[in-house]
C-alpha positions, -999 to +999 in steps of 0.1 A: +116-123+075+103-087+071+113-080+035+125-044+041+143-037+009+116-037-017+122-003-033+158+006-042+150+037-063+120+056-071+090+042-091+082+054-126+046+064-118+035+099-127+028+105-090+046+081-067+027+063-039+056+039-031+083+062-018+064+070+015+066+033+023+103+028+014+123+011+041+092-003+060+089-038+071+062-060+057+030-058+078+001-082+081-030-083+103-011-104+128+023-087+125+021-049+128+052-032+115+037+001+103+037+036+119+000+038+127-007+044+164-031+022+183-040+000+153-024-016+122-028-005+086-035-041+076-064-043+100-080-010+089-073-016+052-090-049+046-065-073+063-041-075+034-003-073+039+020-046+025+050-025+034+028+001+051+041+032+066+008+051+070-023+038+055-035+064+031-013+063+000-019+028-014-037-004-006-030-029-034-045-058-015-078-042-006-113-051-020-122-041-055-146-012-055-162+011-080-144+045-081-173+062-063-171+037-034-136+042-022-129+037+015-100+025+037-107-012+027-106-005-011-079-014-035-065+021-040-035+039-054-032+077-047-003+081-071-024+073-101-045+104-095-020+128-079-030+122-043-068+117-048-078+082-037-092+062-066-101+026-069-078+005-090-087-026-110-056-047-107-020-048-094+010-066-108+040-070-086+072-079-104+102-093-084+138-091-094+167-111-079+192-087-064 
């Protein structure tokens, strides 16, 4: 199961980091379904799973870091800061039955 259909419309964030990942299959460190060549976003982003397309827009399953310690393994959301990577404190994922 690859859970492709997770985003049916656009998100309501002021700057959206979800749309770039729309239509992607769920990727994990042992199941690479993203578009990164020669590696997997899950592996370079702290081994968490997500619907990665590329690795730069968001990483909700990364490690908690202070804002000045942001790197590829950090829990980040570029949409919260209009494309500038910033550490986020928490993520809440809400599911709705179709």
